[in-house]
All heavy atoms as a GROMACS GRO file, in nm:
protein
  575
    1MET      N    1  10.728   9.990  10.351
    1MET     CA    2  10.670  10.122  10.338
    1MET      C    3  10.601  10.162  10.467
    1MET      O    4  10.528  10.082  10.525
    1MET     CB    5  10.567  10.124  10.226
    1MET     CG    6  10.622  10.133  10.088
    1MET     SD    7  10.652  10.305  10.060
    1MET     CE    8  10.780  10.296   9.944
    2MET      N    9  10.618  10.282  10.506
    2MET     CA   10  10.559  10.326  10.632
    2MET      C   11  10.410  10.353  10.622
    2MET      O   12  10.343  10.366  10.722
    2MET     CB   13  10.632  10.448  10.683
    2MET     CG   14  10.625  10.569  10.596
    2MET     SD   15  10.727  10.697  10.667
    2MET     CE   16  10.688  10.833  10.566
    3PHE      N   17  10.354  10.360  10.502
    3PHE     CA   18  10.213  10.391  10.485
    3PHE      C   19  10.123  10.267  10.483
    3PHE      O   20  10.003  10.280  10.493
    3PHE     CB   21  10.190  10.469  10.355
    3PHE     CG   22  10.269  10.596  10.345
    3PHE    CD1   23  10.368  10.610  10.251
    3PHE    CD2   24  10.243  10.701  10.431
    3PHE    CE1   25  10.440  10.728  10.241
    3PHE    CE2   26  10.314  10.820  10.422
    3PHE     CZ   27  10.413  10.833  10.327
    4VAL      N   28  10.180  10.150  10.466
    4VAL     CA   29  10.102  10.029  10.442
    4VAL      C   30   9.994  10.007  10.547
    4VAL      O   31   9.879   9.979  10.514
    4VAL     CB   32  10.194   9.906  10.432
    4VAL    CG1   33  10.114   9.777  10.424
    4VAL    CG2   34  10.286   9.917  10.312
    5GLU      N   35  10.027  10.019  10.673
    5GLU     CA   36   9.931   9.992  10.779
    5GLU      C   37   9.817  10.095  10.785
    5GLU      O   38   9.715  10.072  10.848
    5GLU     CB   39   9.999   9.981  10.916
    5GLU     CG   40  10.066  10.107  10.963
    5GLU     CD   41  10.206  10.133  10.906
    5GLU    OE1   42  10.263  10.046  10.837
    5GLU    OE2   43  10.258  10.242  10.931
    6GLN      N   44   9.831  10.208  10.716
    6GLN     CA   45   9.728  10.312  10.716
    6GLN      C   46   9.632  10.301  10.598
    6GLN      O   47   9.531  10.369  10.595
    6GLN     CB   48   9.793  10.450  10.712
    6GLN     CG   49   9.878  10.481  10.835
    6GLN     CD   50   9.949  10.613  10.818
    6GLN    OE1   51  10.041  10.625  10.738
    6GLN    NE2   52   9.905  10.713  10.893
    7ILE      N   53   9.663  10.215  10.502
    7ILE     CA   54   9.583  10.205  10.381
    7ILE      C   55   9.472  10.102  10.400
    7ILE      O   56   9.496   9.990  10.443
    7ILE     CB   57   9.673  10.168  10.261
    7ILE    CG1   58   9.772  10.282  10.236
    7ILE    CG2   59   9.588  10.140  10.137
    7ILE    CD1   60   9.879  10.251  10.134
    8LYS      N   61   9.348  10.145  10.368
    8LYS     CA   62   9.234  10.055  10.384
    8LYS      C   63   9.128  10.083  10.276
    8LYS      O   64   9.128  10.189  10.213
    8LYS     CB   65   9.174  10.068  10.523
    8LYS     CG   66   9.130  10.207  10.562
    8LYS     CD   67   9.091  10.213  10.708
    8LYS     CE   68   9.051  10.351  10.750
    8LYS     NZ   69   9.156  10.446  10.769
    9GLU      N   70   9.039   9.987  10.260
    9GLU     CA   71   8.933   9.998  10.162
    9GLU      C   72   8.849  10.124  10.184
    9GLU      O   73   8.821  10.162  10.298
    9GLU     CB   74   8.842   9.876  10.170
    9GLU     CG   75   8.731   9.876  10.068
    9GLU     CD   76   8.641   9.755  10.077
    9GLU    OE1   77   8.670   9.662  10.154
    9GLU    OE2   78   8.540   9.756  10.006
   10GLY      N   79   8.811  10.186  10.074
   10GLY     CA   80   8.723  10.302  10.078
   10GLY      C   81   8.794  10.436  10.084
   10GLY      O   82   8.730  10.539  10.066
   11GLN      N   83   8.926  10.436  10.106
   11GLN     CA   84   8.998  10.563  10.110
   11GLN      C   85   9.005  10.624   9.970
   11GLN      O   86   9.008  10.554   9.870
   11GLN     CB   87   9.140  10.543  10.163
   11GLN     CG   88   9.146  10.518  10.311
   11GLN     CD   89   9.287  10.492  10.357
   11GLN    OE1   90   9.354  10.403  10.305
   11GLN    NE2   91   9.333  10.569  10.454
   12SER      N   92   9.011  10.755   9.966
   12SER     CA   93   9.030  10.827   9.840
   12SER      C   94   9.178  10.833   9.807
   12SER      O   95   9.261  10.844   9.895
   12SER     CB   96   8.976  10.970   9.853
   12SER     OG   97   8.838  10.969   9.871
   13VAL      N   98   9.207  10.826   9.678
   13VAL     CA   99   9.343  10.846   9.628
   13VAL      C  100   9.340  10.975   9.549
   13VAL      O  101   9.258  10.992   9.458
   13VAL     CB  102   9.386  10.731   9.535
   13VAL    CG1  103   9.527  10.752   9.485
   13VAL    CG2  104   9.373  10.598   9.604
   14ILE      N  105   9.429  11.068   9.584
   14ILE     CA  106   9.433  11.198   9.518
   14ILE      C  107   9.573  11.220   9.460
   14ILE      O  108   9.673  11.210   9.531
   14ILE     CB  109   9.401  11.312   9.618
   14ILE    CG1  110   9.269  11.288   9.690
   14ILE    CG2  111   9.403  11.447   9.548
   14ILE    CD1  112   9.147  11.293   9.603
   15SER      N  113   9.578  11.250   9.330
   15SER     CA  114   9.706  11.279   9.266
   15SER      C  115   9.746  11.422   9.297
   15SER      O  116   9.666  11.502   9.348
   15SER     CB  117   9.695  11.258   9.114
   15SER     OG  118   9.605  11.351   9.059
   16ALA      N  119   9.869  11.458   9.263
   16ALA     CA  120   9.920  11.592   9.290
   16ALA      C  121   9.838  11.701   9.220
   16ALA      O  122   9.832  11.813   9.267
   16ALA     CB  123  10.066  11.601   9.249
   17ASP      N  124   9.774  11.665   9.109
   17ASP     CA  125   9.693  11.764   9.036
   17ASP      C  126   9.543  11.748   9.061
   17ASP      O  127   9.461  11.804   8.989
   17ASP     CB  128   9.725  11.760   8.886
   17ASP     CG  129   9.693  11.626   8.822
   17ASP    OD1  130   9.660  11.529   8.895
   17ASP    OD2  131   9.702  11.617   8.698
   18GLY      N  132   9.506  11.671   9.162
   18GLY     CA  133   9.366  11.661   9.202
   18GLY      C  134   9.288  11.546   9.143
   18GLY      O  135   9.169  11.533   9.168
   19GLY      N  136   9.354  11.457   9.064
   19GLY     CA  137   9.285  11.339   9.012
   19GLY      C  138   9.240  11.252   9.128
   19GLY      O  139   9.302  11.251   9.235
   20HIS      N  140   9.132  11.177   9.109
   20HIS     CA  141   9.071  11.104   9.220
   20HIS      C  142   9.046  10.958   9.184
   20HIS      O  143   9.012  10.926   9.072
   20HIS     CB  144   8.937  11.170   9.256
   20HIS     CG  145   8.867  11.102   9.368
   20HIS    ND1  146   8.777  11.001   9.348
   20HIS    CD2  147   8.874  11.120   9.502
   20HIS    CE1  148   8.731  10.958   9.465
   20HIS    NE2  149   8.788  11.030   9.559
   21GLY      N  150   9.063  10.872   9.283
   21GLY     CA  151   9.028  10.730   9.273
   21GLY      C  152   8.988  10.681   9.410
   21GLY      O  153   8.993  10.756   9.508
   22THR      N  154   8.949  10.554   9.419
   22THR     CA  155   8.908  10.496   9.545
   22THR      C  156   8.977  10.361   9.564
   22THR      O  157   8.981  10.279   9.472
   22THR     CB  158   8.755  10.476   9.549
   22THR    OG1  159   8.691  10.600   9.518
   22THR    CG2  160   8.708  10.429   9.686
   23ILE      N  161   9.027  10.338   9.684
   23ILE     CA  162   9.099  10.215   9.717
   23ILE      C  163   9.002  10.100   9.745
   23ILE      O  164   8.904  10.117   9.817
   23ILE     CB  165   9.189  10.237   9.841
   23ILE    CG1  166   9.302  10.332   9.808
   23ILE    CG2  167   9.245  10.106   9.894
   23ILE    CD1  168   9.400  10.280   9.708
   24ASP      N  169   9.033   9.984   9.688
   24ASP     CA  170   8.959   9.863   9.716
   24ASP      C  171   9.038   9.775   9.813
   24ASP      O  172   8.983   9.684   9.873
   24ASP     CB  173   8.931   9.788   9.586
   24ASP     CG  174   8.815   9.691   9.598
   24ASP    OD1  175   8.735   9.705   9.690
   24ASP    OD2  176   8.805   9.600   9.514
   25GLY      N  177   9.167   9.802   9.828
   25GLY     CA  178   9.252   9.726   9.919
   25GLY      C  179   9.396   9.725   9.872
   25GLY      O  180   9.434   9.801   9.783
   26LEU      N  181   9.474   9.637   9.932
   26LEU     CA  182   9.614   9.619   9.894
   26LEU      C  183   9.634   9.481   9.836
   26LEU      O  184   9.569   9.385   9.880
   26LEU     CB  185   9.706   9.634  10.016
   26LEU     CG  186   9.740   9.774  10.061
   26LEU    CD1  187   9.819   9.769  10.191
   26LEU    CD2  188   9.820   9.848   9.956
   27SER      N  189   9.722   9.469   9.741
   27SER     CA  190   9.764   9.342   9.685
   27SER      C  191   9.915   9.344   9.685
   27SER      O  192   9.978   9.399   9.594
   27SER     CB  193   9.708   9.325   9.544
   27SER     OG  194   9.749   9.201   9.490
   28GLY      N  195   9.975   9.292   9.792
   28GLY     CA  196  10.120   9.300   9.807
   28GLY      C  197  10.162   9.444   9.824
   28GLY      O  198  10.116   9.513   9.914
   29GLN      N  199  10.246   9.494   9.735
   29GLN     CA  200  10.292   9.632   9.737
   29GLN      C  201  10.218   9.719   9.636
   29GLN      O  202  10.268   9.821   9.591
   29GLN     CB  203  10.443   9.638   9.711
   29GLN     CG  204  10.526   9.577   9.821
   29GLN     CD  205  10.513   9.657   9.950
   29GLN    OE1  206  10.539   9.776   9.954
   29GLN    NE2  207  10.473   9.591  10.058
   30LEU      N  208  10.098   9.676   9.600
   30LEU     CA  209  10.018   9.750   9.502
   30LEU      C  210   9.887   9.796   9.565
   30LEU      O  211   9.822   9.723   9.640
   30LEU     CB  212   9.986   9.662   9.381
   30LEU     CG  213  10.105   9.614   9.300
   30LEU    CD1  214  10.059   9.514   9.194
   30LEU    CD2  215  10.178   9.730   9.236
   31LEU      N  216   9.848   9.918   9.531
   31LEU     CA  217   9.716   9.970   9.568
   31LEU      C  218   9.616   9.915   9.468
   31LEU      O  219   9.635   9.929   9.347
   31LEU     CB  220   9.714  10.124   9.559
   31LEU     CG  221   9.810  10.202   9.647
   31LEU    CD1  222   9.805  10.349   9.608
   31LEU    CD2  223   9.775  10.183   9.792
   32LYS      N  224   9.514   9.850   9.516
   32LYS     CA  225   9.408   9.797   9.430
   32LYS      C  226   9.298   9.902   9.426
   32LYS      O  227   9.241   9.938   9.528
   32LYS     CB  228   9.358   9.665   9.486
   32LYS     CG  229   9.255   9.598   9.402
   32LYS     CD  230   9.224   9.454   9.442
   32LYS     CE  231   9.205   9.430   9.587
   32LYS     NZ  232   9.152   9.295   9.617
   33LEU      N  233   9.268   9.952   9.306
   33LEU     CA  234   9.166  10.055   9.289
   33LEU      C  235   9.032   9.992   9.253
   33LEU      O  236   9.028   9.889   9.187
   33LEU     CB  237   9.208  10.154   9.180
   33LEU     CG  238   9.343  10.223   9.203
   33LEU    CD1  239   9.379  10.307   9.081
   33LEU    CD2  240   9.340  10.307   9.328
   34LYS      N  241   8.925  10.055   9.295
   34LYS     CA  242   8.791  10.005   9.264
   34LYS      C  243   8.768  10.010   9.114
   34LYS      O  244   8.794  10.111   9.049
   34LYS     CB  245   8.685  10.086   9.337
   34LYS     CG  246   8.686  10.062   9.487
   34LYS     CD  247   8.556  10.106   9.550
   34LYS     CE  248   8.558  10.080   9.698
   34LYS     NZ  249   8.515   9.946   9.733
   35LYS      N  250   8.718   9.900   9.058
   35LYS     CA  251   8.696   9.896   8.914
   35LYS      C  252   8.573   9.970   8.869
   35LYS      O  253   8.558   9.999   8.751
   35LYS     CB  254   8.695   9.752   8.863
   35LYS     CG  255   8.581   9.667   8.910
   35LYS     CD  256   8.596   9.527   8.853
   35LYS     CE  257   8.483   9.438   8.900
   35LYS     NZ  258   8.498   9.304   8.845
   36ASN      N  259   8.484  10.006   8.962
   36ASN     CA  260   8.366  10.084   8.923
   36ASN      C  261   8.393  10.234   8.928
   36ASN      O  262   8.304  10.314   8.902
   36ASN     CB  263   8.245  10.047   9.008
   36ASN     CG  264   8.263  10.080   9.156
   36ASN    OD1  265   8.372  10.116   9.199
   36ASN    ND2  266   8.157  10.065   9.233
   37ASP      N  267   8.516  10.274   8.958
   37ASP     CA  268   8.554  10.414   8.955
   37ASP      C  269   8.550  10.462   8.809
   37ASP      O  270   8.598  10.391   8.721
   37ASP     CB  271   8.696  10.431   9.013
   37ASP     CG  272   8.726  10.573   9.050
   37ASP    OD1  273   8.735  10.657   8.958
   37ASP    OD2  274   8.741  10.601   9.169
   38PRO      N  275   8.492  10.577   8.780
   38PRO     CA  276   8.480  10.624   8.641
   38PRO      C  277   8.612  10.627   8.563
   38PRO      O  278   8.613  10.600   8.443
   38PRO     CB  279   8.423  10.766   8.655
   38PRO     CG  280   8.354  10.766   8.787
   38PRO     CD  281   8.432  10.670   8.874
   39GLU      N  282   8.722  10.656   8.628
   39GLU     CA  283   8.851  10.665   8.558
   39GLU      C  284   8.911  10.529   8.524
   39GLU      O  285   9.001  10.519   8.442
   39GLU     CB  286   8.951  10.744   8.643
   39GLU     CG  287   8.916  10.890   8.659
   39GLU     CD  288   8.922  10.966   8.528
   39GLU    OE1  289   9.014  10.944   8.448
   39GLU    OE2  290   8.831  11.047   8.504
   40SER      N  291   8.862  10.422   8.583
   40SER     CA  292   8.923  10.290   8.566
   40SER      C  293   8.886  10.222   8.435
   40SER      O  294   8.948  10.122   8.399
   40SER     CB  295   8.885  10.198   8.682
   40SER     OG  296   8.749  10.160   8.670
   41GLY      N  297   8.786  10.272   8.367
   41GLY     CA  298   8.744  10.209   8.242
   41GLY      C  299   8.678  10.074   8.264
   41GLY      O  300   8.675   9.990   8.174
   42GLY      N  301   8.628  10.048   8.384
   42GLY     CA  302   8.561   9.923   8.414
   42GLY      C  303   8.654   9.807   8.444
   42GLY      O  304   8.608   9.695   8.463
   43ALA      N  305   8.784   9.831   8.447
   43ALA     CA  306   8.882   9.726   8.475
   43ALA      C  307   8.948   9.751   8.611
   43ALA      O  308   8.961   9.865   8.654
   43ALA     CB  309   8.989   9.723   8.366
   44ARG      N  310   8.987   9.644   8.676
   44ARG     CA  311   9.060   9.656   8.802
   44ARG      C  312   9.198   9.714   8.770
   44ARG      O  313   9.268   9.664   8.683
   44ARG     CB  314   9.074   9.518   8.866
   44ARG     CG  315   9.164   9.514   8.985
   44ARG     CD  316   9.102   9.553   9.115
   44ARG     NE  317   8.990   9.468   9.147
   44ARG     CZ  318   8.882   9.510   9.212
   44ARG    NH1  319   8.873   9.634   9.253
   44ARG    NH2  320   8.784   9.428   9.239
   45GLN      N  321   9.236   9.821   8.839
   45GLN     CA  322   9.366   9.885   8.818
   45GLN      C  323   9.448   9.877   8.946
   45GLN      O  324   9.393   9.881   9.057
   45GLN     CB  325   9.347  10.032   8.777
   45GLN     CG  326   9.263  10.054   8.656
   45GLN     CD  327   9.324  10.002   8.527
   45GLN    OE1  328   9.442   9.972   8.520
   45GLN    NE2  329   9.242   9.989   8.424
   46TYR      N  330   9.578   9.868   8.931
   46TYR     CA  331   9.670   9.861   9.043
   46TYR      C  332   9.778   9.967   9.027
   46TYR      O  333   9.822   9.996   8.916
   46TYR     CB  334   9.738   9.723   9.048
   46TYR     CG  335   9.642   9.611   9.072
   46TYR    CD1  336   9.571   9.554   8.967
   46TYR    CD2  337   9.622   9.560   9.200
   46TYR    CE1  338   9.483   9.450   8.989
   46TYR    CE2  339   9.534   9.456   9.223
   46TYR     CZ  340   9.465   9.401   9.117
   46TYR     OH  341   9.377   9.299   9.139
   47LEU      N  342   9.821  10.023   9.140
   47LEU     CA  343   9.928  10.124   9.142
   47LEU      C  344  10.034  10.085   9.243
   47LEU      O  345  10.000  10.038   9.352
   47LEU     CB  346   9.871  10.260   9.186
   47LEU     CG  347   9.820  10.354   9.082
   47LEU    CD1  348   9.762  10.478   9.148
   47LEU    CD2  349   9.928  10.392   8.985
   48ASP      N  350  10.158  10.109   9.209
   48ASP     CA  351  10.269  10.083   9.301
   48ASP      C  352  10.257  10.172   9.424
   48ASP      O  353  10.236  10.293   9.413
   48ASP     CB  354  10.401  10.111   9.229
   48ASP     CG  355  10.521  10.067   9.309
   48ASP    OD1  356  10.526  10.092   9.431
   48ASP    OD2  357  10.612  10.007   9.249
   49ILE      N  358  10.270  10.112   9.540
   49ILE     CA  359  10.260  10.188   9.665
   49ILE      C  360  10.371  10.292   9.678
   49ILE      O  361  10.359  10.388   9.754
   49ILE     CB  362  10.258  10.092   9.786
   49ILE    CG1  363  10.203  10.162   9.908
   49ILE    CG2  364  10.394  10.033   9.811
   49ILE    CD1  365  10.171  10.070  10.022
   50GLY      N  366  10.476  10.279   9.598
   50GLY     CA  367  10.585  10.376   9.597
   50GLY      C  368  10.542  10.515   9.551
   50GLY      O  369  10.614  10.612   9.573
   51LEU      N  370  10.425  10.526   9.490
   51LEU     CA  371  10.374  10.656   9.446
   51LEU      C  372  10.310  10.735   9.561
   51LEU      O  373  10.281  10.853   9.546
   51LEU     CB  374  10.271  10.638   9.334
   51LEU     CG  375  10.323  10.584   9.203
   51LEU    CD1  376  10.207  10.558   9.107
   51LEU    CD2  377  10.422  10.679   9.140
   52VAL      N  378  10.288  10.667   9.674
   52VAL     CA  379  10.223  10.733   9.789
   52VAL      C  380  10.323  10.824   9.859
   52VAL      O  381  10.433  10.783   9.896
   52VAL     CB  382  10.168  10.629   9.888
   52VAL    CG1  383  10.110  10.696  10.012
   52VAL    CG2  384  10.063  10.541   9.821
   53VAL      N  385  10.283  10.949   9.879
   53VAL     CA  386  10.367  11.045   9.949
   53VAL      C  387  10.316  11.069  10.091
   53VAL      O  388  10.394  11.101  10.180
   53VAL     CB  389  10.381  11.178   9.870
   53VAL    CG1  390  10.250  11.253   9.866
   53VAL    CG2  391  10.490  11.265   9.926
   54ALA      N  392  10.185  11.049  10.112
   54ALA     CA  393  10.128  11.071  10.245
   54ALA      C  394   9.992  11.004  10.256
   54ALA      O  395   9.924  10.982  10.155
   54ALA     CB  396  10.113  11.221  10.273
   55VAL      N  397   9.955  10.970  10.379
   55VAL     CA  398   9.820  10.925  10.409
   55VAL      C  399   9.769  11.018  10.518
   55VAL      O  400   9.828  11.026  10.626
   55VAL     CB  401   9.816  10.778  10.456
   55VAL    CG1  402   9.674  10.738  10.492
   55VAL    CG2  403   9.873  10.686  10.350
   56GLU      N  404   9.663  11.090  10.488
   56GLU     CA  405   9.606  11.186  10.582
   56GLU      C  406   9.460  11.152  10.602
   56GLU      O  407   9.377  11.178  10.514
   56GLU     CB  408   9.622  11.328  10.531
   56GLU     CG  409   9.767  11.370  10.515
   56GLU     CD  410   9.784  11.508  10.453
   56GLU    OE1  411   9.684  11.573  10.419
   56GLU    OE2  412   9.901  11.548  10.436
   57GLY      N  413   9.427  11.091  10.715
   57GLY     CA  414   9.290  11.049  10.741
   57GLY      C  415   9.245  10.946  10.639
   57GLY      O  416   9.307  10.842  10.624
   58ASP      N  417   9.140  10.978  10.565
   58ASP     CA  418   9.087  10.887  10.463
   58ASP      C  419   9.135  10.922  10.323
   58ASP      O  420   9.072  10.884  10.224
   58ASP     CB  421   8.933  10.887  10.468
   58ASP     CG  422   8.880  10.807  10.586
   58ASP    OD1  423   8.952  10.719  10.635
   58ASP    OD2  424   8.767  10.834  10.628
   59THR      N  425   9.246  10.995  10.314
   59THR     CA  426   9.299  11.035  10.184
   59THR      C  427   9.443  10.988  10.167
   59THR      O  428   9.527  11.010  10.253
   59THR     CB  429   9.294  11.189  10.169
   59THR    OG1  430   9.159  11.232  10.186
   59THR    CG2  431   9.343  11.233  10.033
   60ILE      N  432   9.467  10.924  10.053
   60ILE     CA  433   9.602  10.881  10.015
   60ILE      C  434   9.649  10.978   9.909
   60ILE      O  435   9.583  10.995   9.806
   60ILE     CB  436   9.600  10.737   9.961
   60ILE    CG1  437   9.552  10.642  10.069
   60ILE    CG2  438   9.738  10.698   9.908
   60ILE    CD1  439   9.521  10.503  10.019
   61LYS      N  440   9.761  11.044   9.932
   61LYS     CA  441   9.814  11.142   9.838
   61LYS      C  442   9.929  11.081   9.758
   61LYS      O  443  10.018  11.018   9.815
   61LYS     CB  444   9.860  11.267   9.911
   61LYS     CG  445   9.744  11.339   9.978
   61LYS     CD  446   9.785  11.470  10.037
   61LYS     CE  447   9.662  11.542  10.092
   61LYS     NZ  448   9.695  11.674  10.143
   62LEU      N  449   9.926  11.104   9.627
   62LEU     CA  450  10.029  11.053   9.537
   62LEU      C  451  10.131  11.162   9.504
   62LEU      O  452  10.100  11.281   9.510
   62LEU     CB  453   9.966  11.001   9.408
   62LEU     CG  454   9.862  10.890   9.423
   62LEU    CD1  455   9.809  10.850   9.286
   62LEU    CD2  456   9.920  10.771   9.496
   63THR      N  457  10.250  11.119   9.464
   63THR     CA  458  10.359  11.211   9.437
   63THR      C  459  10.341  11.289   9.307
   63THR      O  460  10.388  11.401   9.296
   63THR     CB  461  10.493  11.137   9.428
   63THR    OG1  462  10.484  11.039   9.324
   63THR    CG2  463  10.529  11.073   9.559
   64GLY      N  464  10.277  11.232   9.208
   64GLY     CA  465  10.269  11.297   9.078
   64GLY      C  466  10.127  11.320   9.030
   64GLY      O  467  10.030  11.292   9.102
   65PRO      N  468  10.114  11.369   8.907
   65PRO     CA  469   9.982  11.397   8.848
   65PRO      C  470   9.909  11.268   8.809
   65PRO      O  471   9.969  11.161   8.797
   65PRO     CB  472  10.015  11.481   8.726
   65PRO     CG  473  10.153  11.440   8.688
   65PRO     CD  474  10.223  11.408   8.817
   66ALA      N  475   9.779  11.282   8.784
   66ALA     CA  476   9.696  11.167   8.747
   66ALA      C  477   9.747  11.098   8.620
   66ALA      O  478   9.746  10.976   8.612
   66ALA     CB  479   9.552  11.213   8.729
   67ALA      N  480   9.792  11.175   8.524
   67ALA     CA  481   9.841  11.115   8.398
   67ALA      C  482   9.958  11.021   8.424
   67ALA      O  483   9.966  10.913   8.365
   67ALA     CB  484   9.881  11.225   8.300
   68GLU      N  485  10.048  11.059   8.513
   68GLU     CA  486  10.161  10.972   8.547
   68GLU      C  487  10.113  10.845   8.616
   68GLU      O  488  10.161  10.736   8.586
   68GLU     CB  489  10.259  11.046   8.639
   68GLU     CG  490  10.376  10.961   8.680
   68GLU     CD  491  10.469  11.030   8.778
   68GLU    OE1  492  10.472  11.155   8.782
   68GLU    OE2  493  10.537  10.959   8.853
   69ALA      N  494  10.019  10.858   8.707
   69ALA     CA  495   9.964  10.741   8.776
   69ALA      C  496   9.900  10.646   8.676
   69ALA      O  497   9.922  10.525   8.681
   69ALA     CB  498   9.865  10.784   8.883
   70LYS      N  499   9.823  10.700   8.582
   70LYS     CA  500   9.757  10.616   8.481
   70LYS      C  501   9.858  10.546   8.391
   70LYS      O  502   9.836  10.433   8.350
   70LYS     CB  503   9.661  10.700   8.397
   70LYS     CG  504   9.537  10.737   8.473
   70LYS     CD  505   9.446  10.821   8.387
   70LYS     CE  506   9.324  10.865   8.464
   70LYS     NZ  507   9.234  10.948   8.382
   71GLU      N  508   9.970  10.612   8.361
   71GLU     CA  509  10.074  10.550   8.281
   71GLU      C  510  10.134  10.429   8.354
   71GLU      O  511  10.182  10.336   8.290
   71GLU     CB  512  10.186  10.650   8.250
   71GLU     CG  513  10.149  10.752   8.147
   71GLU     CD  514  10.259  10.856   8.127
   71GLU    OE1  515  10.371  10.839   8.178
   71GLU    OE2  516  10.230  10.956   8.060
   72ARG      N  517  10.130  10.431   8.485
   72ARG     CA  518  10.191  10.325   8.565
   72ARG      C  519  10.090  10.220   8.614
   72ARG      O  520  10.126  10.128   8.685
   72ARG     CB  521  10.264  10.388   8.683
   72ARG     CG  522  10.381  10.475   8.632
   72ARG     CD  523  10.453  10.544   8.740
   72ARG     NE  524  10.526  10.449   8.823
   72ARG     CZ  525  10.606  10.484   8.922
   72ARG    NH1  526  10.625  10.611   8.950
   72ARG    NH2  527  10.667  10.396   8.995
   73TRP      N  528   9.962  10.234   8.577
   73TRP     CA  529   9.861  10.136   8.611
   73TRP      C  530   9.897  10.000   8.554
   73TRP      O  531   9.954   9.991   8.446
   73TRP     CB  532   9.726  10.172   8.550
   73TRP     CG  533   9.641  10.264   8.631
   73TRP    CD1  534   9.665  10.311   8.756
   73TRP    CD2  535   9.517  10.321   8.591
   73TRP    NE1  536   9.563  10.393   8.796
   73TRP    CE2  537   9.471  10.401   8.696
   73TRP    CE3  538   9.442  10.312   8.475
   73TRP    CZ2  539   9.352  10.472   8.690
   73TRP    CZ3  540   9.324  10.383   8.470
   73TRP    CH2  541   9.279  10.461   8.576
   74CYS      N  542   9.858   9.896   8.620
   74CYS     CA  543   9.861   9.763   8.563
   74CYS      C  544   9.728   9.698   8.596
   74CYS      O  545   9.665   9.730   8.696
   74CYS     CB  546   9.979   9.681   8.614
   74CYS     SG  547   9.980   9.650   8.789
   75GLU      N  548   9.683   9.606   8.509
   75GLU     CA  549   9.552   9.544   8.529
   75GLU      C  550   9.559   9.407   8.592
   75GLU      O  551   9.462   9.363   8.650
   75GLU     CB  552   9.476   9.536   8.396
   75GLU     CG  553   9.434   9.673   8.347
   75GLU     CD  554   9.346   9.665   8.223
   75GLU    OE1  555   9.295   9.556   8.192
   75GLU    OE2  556   9.328   9.768   8.158
   76ALA      N  557   9.668   9.338   8.582
   76ALA     CA  558   9.676   9.202   8.636
   76ALA      C  559   9.783   9.194   8.744
   76ALA      O  560   9.901   9.200   8.715
   76ALA     CB  561   9.708   9.104   8.524
   77ALA      N  562   9.740   9.185   8.867
   77ALA     CA  563   9.837   9.181   8.976
   77ALA      C  564   9.817   9.061   9.067
   77ALA      O  565   9.903   9.027   9.143
   77ALA     CB  566   9.829   9.310   9.059
   78GLU      N  567   9.702   8.999   9.063
   78GLU     CA  568   9.675   8.888   9.155
   78GLU      C  569   9.692   8.755   9.085
   78GLU      O  570   9.674   8.738   8.972
   78GLU     CB  571   9.534   8.900   9.213
   78GLU     CG  572   9.520   9.023   9.296
   78GLU     CD  573   9.382   9.036   9.358
   78GLU    OE1  574   9.285   9.043   9.285
   78GLU    OE2  575   9.376   9.040   9.482
   0.00000   0.00000   0.00000
């Protein structure tokens, strides 16, 4: 993926419809989201890096809406 080297801890993740999350890092080809983010439900969530459409500064943009991203979350990746 061409975005991998641009992804780092603390960046915002924004879905196509404006949903928001925060990156804790990468785990292989998965975006590791901060578990203290209100949308995470207190659990560590992971997203496939294939959902990334662009990285602009400190913002990672996803291809679809937040609901689609949440449907594709997984909790155990490490």
